[in-house]
PyMOL Python script that loads the backbone (N, CA, C, O; Angstrom):
from pymol import cmd

cmd.read_pdbstr("""\
ATOM      1  N   MET A   1      14.521 -61.135   1.054  1.00  0.00           N
ATOM      2  CA  MET A   1      13.938 -59.653   0.126  1.00  0.00           C
ATOM      3  C   MET A   1      14.260 -58.673   1.506  1.00  0.00           C
ATOM      4  O   MET A   1      14.939 -57.659   1.341  1.00  0.00           O
ATOM      5  N   LYS A   2      13.769 -59.003   2.799  1.00  0.00           N
ATOM      6  CA  LYS A   2      13.945 -57.837   3.726  1.00  0.00           C
ATOM      7  C   LYS A   2      15.446 -57.682   3.821  1.00  0.00           C
ATOM      8  O   LYS A   2      15.807 -56.519   3.998  1.00  0.00           O
ATOM      9  N   ARG A   3      16.386 -58.574   3.745  1.00  0.00           N
ATOM     10  CA  ARG A   3      17.725 -58.195   4.050  1.00  0.00           C
ATOM     11  C   ARG A   3      18.208 -57.262   3.115  1.00  0.00           C
ATOM     12  O   ARG A   3      18.964 -56.350   3.451  1.00  0.00           O
ATOM     13  N   ILE A   4      17.730 -57.471   1.701  1.00  0.00           N
ATOM     14  CA  ILE A   4      18.134 -56.443   0.687  1.00  0.00           C
ATOM     15  C   ILE A   4      17.727 -54.824   0.857  1.00  0.00           C
ATOM     16  O   ILE A   4      18.397 -53.812   0.649  1.00  0.00           O
ATOM     17  N   VAL A   5      16.496 -54.985   1.273  1.00  0.00           N
ATOM     18  CA  VAL A   5      15.999 -53.632   1.463  1.00  0.00           C
ATOM     19  C   VAL A   5      16.723 -52.870   2.632  1.00  0.00           C
ATOM     20  O   VAL A   5      17.074 -51.698   2.501  1.00  0.00           O
ATOM     21  N   VAL A   6      16.926 -53.575   3.752  1.00  0.00           N
ATOM     22  CA  VAL A   6      17.621 -53.000   4.956  1.00  0.00           C
ATOM     23  C   VAL A   6      19.199 -52.566   4.374  1.00  0.00           C
ATOM     24  O   VAL A   6      19.746 -51.483   4.579  1.00  0.00           O
ATOM     25  N   LYS A   7      19.715 -53.627   3.656  1.00  0.00           N
ATOM     26  CA  LYS A   7      21.104 -53.221   3.152  1.00  0.00           C
ATOM     27  C   LYS A   7      21.162 -51.933   2.154  1.00  0.00           C
ATOM     28  O   LYS A   7      22.074 -51.107   2.193  1.00  0.00           O
ATOM     29  N   VAL A   8      20.095 -51.884   1.282  1.00  0.00           N
ATOM     30  CA  VAL A   8      20.128 -50.764   0.316  1.00  0.00           C
ATOM     31  C   VAL A   8      19.741 -49.482   1.117  1.00  0.00           C
ATOM     32  O   VAL A   8      20.384 -48.432   1.117  1.00  0.00           O
ATOM     33  N   GLY A   9      18.626 -49.726   1.778  1.00  0.00           N
ATOM     34  CA  GLY A   9      18.285 -48.514   2.772  1.00  0.00           C
ATOM     35  C   GLY A   9      19.156 -47.913   3.527  1.00  0.00           C
ATOM     36  O   GLY A   9      19.174 -46.684   3.601  1.00  0.00           O
ATOM     37  N   SER A  10      20.079 -48.755   4.255  1.00  0.00           N
ATOM     38  CA  SER A  10      20.982 -48.188   5.063  1.00  0.00           C
ATOM     39  C   SER A  10      21.948 -47.559   4.072  1.00  0.00           C
ATOM     40  O   SER A  10      22.320 -46.422   4.363  1.00  0.00           O
ATOM     41  N   HIS A  11      22.410 -48.088   2.977  1.00  0.00           N
ATOM     42  CA  HIS A  11      23.428 -47.775   2.253  1.00  0.00           C
ATOM     43  C   HIS A  11      22.866 -46.251   1.642  1.00  0.00           C
ATOM     44  O   HIS A  11      23.645 -45.308   1.498  1.00  0.00           O
ATOM     45  N   VAL A  12      21.813 -46.186   1.401  1.00  0.00           N
ATOM     46  CA  VAL A  12      21.219 -44.924   0.825  1.00  0.00           C
ATOM     47  C   VAL A  12      21.356 -43.774   1.934  1.00  0.00           C
ATOM     48  O   VAL A  12      21.827 -42.650   1.758  1.00  0.00           O
ATOM     49  N   ILE A  13      20.877 -44.271   3.024  1.00  0.00           N
ATOM     50  CA  ILE A  13      20.937 -43.112   4.087  1.00  0.00           C
ATOM     51  C   ILE A  13      22.162 -42.693   4.481  1.00  0.00           C
ATOM     52  O   ILE A  13      22.371 -41.504   4.720  1.00  0.00           O
ATOM     53  N   SER A  14      23.325 -43.851   4.616  1.00  0.00           N
ATOM     54  CA  SER A  14      24.635 -43.211   5.063  1.00  0.00           C
ATOM     55  C   SER A  14      25.222 -42.500   3.635  1.00  0.00           C
ATOM     56  O   SER A  14      26.228 -41.803   3.765  1.00  0.00           O
ATOM     57  N   GLU A  15      24.745 -42.620   2.530  1.00  0.00           N
ATOM     58  CA  GLU A  15      25.292 -41.813   1.427  1.00  0.00           C
ATOM     59  C   GLU A  15      24.769 -40.397   1.432  1.00  0.00           C
ATOM     60  O   GLU A  15      25.507 -39.412   1.466  1.00  0.00           O
ATOM     61  N   GLU A  16      23.395 -40.354   1.394  1.00  0.00           N
ATOM     62  CA  GLU A  16      22.844 -38.961   1.507  1.00  0.00           C
ATOM     63  C   GLU A  16      21.705 -38.852   2.429  1.00  0.00           C
ATOM     64  O   GLU A  16      20.662 -39.492   2.292  1.00  0.00           O
ATOM     65  N   ASN A  17      21.938 -38.034   3.352  1.00  0.00           N
ATOM     66  CA  ASN A  17      20.606 -37.827   4.184  1.00  0.00           C
ATOM     67  C   ASN A  17      19.445 -37.288   3.914  1.00  0.00           C
ATOM     68  O   ASN A  17      18.398 -37.504   4.524  1.00  0.00           O
ATOM     69  N   THR A  18      19.634 -36.415   2.789  1.00  0.00           N
ATOM     70  CA  THR A  18      18.623 -35.602   2.191  1.00  0.00           C
ATOM     71  C   THR A  18      17.856 -36.373   1.536  1.00  0.00           C
ATOM     72  O   THR A  18      16.669 -36.395   1.864  1.00  0.00           O
ATOM     73  N   LEU A  19      18.288 -37.154   0.513  1.00  0.00           N
ATOM     74  CA  LEU A  19      17.424 -37.572  -0.669  1.00  0.00           C
ATOM     75  C   LEU A  19      17.316 -39.238  -0.293  1.00  0.00           C
ATOM     76  O   LEU A  19      16.900 -40.039  -1.130  1.00  0.00           O
ATOM     77  N   SER A  20      17.680 -39.589   0.870  1.00  0.00           N
ATOM     78  CA  SER A  20      17.537 -40.805   1.323  1.00  0.00           C
ATOM     79  C   SER A  20      15.967 -41.394   1.389  1.00  0.00           C
ATOM     80  O   SER A  20      15.678 -42.517   0.977  1.00  0.00           O
ATOM     81  N   PHE A  21      15.069 -40.527   1.929  1.00  0.00           N
ATOM     82  CA  PHE A  21      13.850 -40.986   2.123  1.00  0.00           C
ATOM     83  C   PHE A  21      13.280 -40.971   0.709  1.00  0.00           C
ATOM     84  O   PHE A  21      12.488 -41.848   0.362  1.00  0.00           O
ATOM     85  N   GLU A  22      13.614 -40.122  -0.009  1.00  0.00           N
ATOM     86  CA  GLU A  22      12.924 -39.989  -1.560  1.00  0.00           C
ATOM     87  C   GLU A  22      13.399 -41.422  -2.038  1.00  0.00           C
ATOM     88  O   GLU A  22      12.570 -42.201  -2.508  1.00  0.00           O
ATOM     89  N   ARG A  23      14.726 -41.766  -1.918  1.00  0.00           N
ATOM     90  CA  ARG A  23      15.149 -42.847  -2.575  1.00  0.00           C
ATOM     91  C   ARG A  23      14.600 -44.305  -2.115  1.00  0.00           C
ATOM     92  O   ARG A  23      14.479 -45.299  -2.831  1.00  0.00           O
ATOM     93  N   LEU A  24      14.313 -44.180  -0.799  1.00  0.00           N
ATOM     94  CA  LEU A  24      13.944 -45.334  -0.137  1.00  0.00           C
ATOM     95  C   LEU A  24      12.288 -45.414  -0.513  1.00  0.00           C
ATOM     96  O   LEU A  24      11.767 -46.516  -0.685  1.00  0.00           O
ATOM     97  N   LYS A  25      11.681 -44.446  -0.602  1.00  0.00           N
ATOM     98  CA  LYS A  25      10.197 -44.664  -1.141  1.00  0.00           C
ATOM     99  C   LYS A  25      10.059 -45.203  -2.523  1.00  0.00           C
ATOM    100  O   LYS A  25       9.147 -45.966  -2.841  1.00  0.00           O
ATOM    101  N   ASN A  26      11.097 -44.741  -3.432  1.00  0.00           N
ATOM    102  CA  ASN A  26      11.090 -45.280  -4.807  1.00  0.00           C
ATOM    103  C   ASN A  26      11.476 -46.845  -4.797  1.00  0.00           C
ATOM    104  O   ASN A  26      10.939 -47.705  -5.495  1.00  0.00           O
ATOM    105  N   LEU A  27      12.395 -47.020  -3.973  1.00  0.00           N
ATOM    106  CA  LEU A  27      13.004 -48.351  -3.654  1.00  0.00           C
ATOM    107  C   LEU A  27      11.784 -49.467  -3.465  1.00  0.00           C
ATOM    108  O   LEU A  27      11.572 -50.470  -4.145  1.00  0.00           O
ATOM    109  N   VAL A  28      10.900 -48.849  -2.073  1.00  0.00           N
ATOM    110  CA  VAL A  28       9.809 -49.919  -1.777  1.00  0.00           C
ATOM    111  C   VAL A  28       8.926 -50.084  -2.899  1.00  0.00           C
ATOM    112  O   VAL A  28       8.528 -51.188  -3.273  1.00  0.00           O
ATOM    113  N   ALA A  29       8.584 -48.867  -3.498  1.00  0.00           N
ATOM    114  CA  ALA A  29       7.721 -48.868  -4.489  1.00  0.00           C
ATOM    115  C   ALA A  29       8.040 -49.799  -5.445  1.00  0.00           C
ATOM    116  O   ALA A  29       7.208 -50.582  -5.902  1.00  0.00           O
ATOM    117  N   PHE A  30       9.223 -49.762  -5.784  1.00  0.00           N
ATOM    118  CA  PHE A  30       9.722 -50.590  -7.142  1.00  0.00           C
ATOM    119  C   PHE A  30       9.790 -52.269  -6.586  1.00  0.00           C
ATOM    120  O   PHE A  30       9.525 -53.228  -7.311  1.00  0.00           O
ATOM    121  N   LEU A  31      10.133 -52.347  -5.390  1.00  0.00           N
ATOM    122  CA  LEU A  31      10.036 -53.637  -4.803  1.00  0.00           C
ATOM    123  C   LEU A  31       8.543 -54.373  -4.816  1.00  0.00           C
ATOM    124  O   LEU A  31       8.328 -55.563  -5.046  1.00  0.00           O
ATOM    125  N   GLN A  32       7.627 -53.398  -4.523  1.00  0.00           N
ATOM    126  CA  GLN A  32       6.318 -53.868  -4.240  1.00  0.00           C
ATOM    127  C   GLN A  32       5.558 -54.183  -5.636  1.00  0.00           C
ATOM    128  O   GLN A  32       4.672 -55.036  -5.700  1.00  0.00           O
ATOM    129  N   THR A  33       5.960 -53.463  -6.682  1.00  0.00           N
ATOM    130  CA  THR A  33       5.393 -53.497  -8.208  1.00  0.00           C
ATOM    131  C   THR A  33       6.222 -54.920  -8.555  1.00  0.00           C
ATOM    132  O   THR A  33       5.606 -55.783  -9.180  1.00  0.00           O
ATOM    133  N   HIS A  34       7.371 -55.127  -8.225  1.00  0.00           N
ATOM    134  CA  HIS A  34       8.285 -56.140  -8.680  1.00  0.00           C
ATOM    135  C   HIS A  34       7.760 -57.540  -8.185  1.00  0.00           C
ATOM    136  O   HIS A  34       7.701 -58.602  -8.804  1.00  0.00           O
ATOM    137  N   ARG A  35       7.363 -57.210  -6.773  1.00  0.00           N
ATOM    138  CA  ARG A  35       6.727 -58.685  -6.206  1.00  0.00           C
ATOM    139  C   ARG A  35       5.615 -58.980  -6.585  1.00  0.00           C
ATOM    140  O   ARG A  35       5.291 -60.143  -6.347  1.00  0.00           O
ATOM    141  N   LYS A  36       4.743 -58.228  -7.201  1.00  0.00           N
ATOM    142  CA  LYS A  36       3.461 -58.598  -7.915  1.00  0.00           C
ATOM    143  C   LYS A  36       3.499 -59.425  -8.977  1.00  0.00           C
ATOM    144  O   LYS A  36       2.673 -60.304  -9.222  1.00  0.00           O
ATOM    145  N   ILE A  37       4.681 -59.085  -9.761  1.00  0.00           N
ATOM    146  CA  ILE A  37       4.851 -59.941 -11.144  1.00  0.00           C
ATOM    147  C   ILE A  37       5.026 -61.457 -10.575  1.00  0.00           C
ATOM    148  O   ILE A  37       5.181 -62.395 -11.355  1.00  0.00           O
TER     149      ILE A  37
END
""", "prot")
cmd.dss("prot")
cmd.show_as("cartoon", "prot")
cmd.util.cbc("prot")
cmd.orient("prot")
């Protein structure tokens, strides 16, 4: 799980430095809700 987050996170950051944080927050929230199921 952690590996995926780091991979996607670094990809997002390298893509766009401005929206990276917002995207990362959305990704974390999505993973957290997905993990509960």
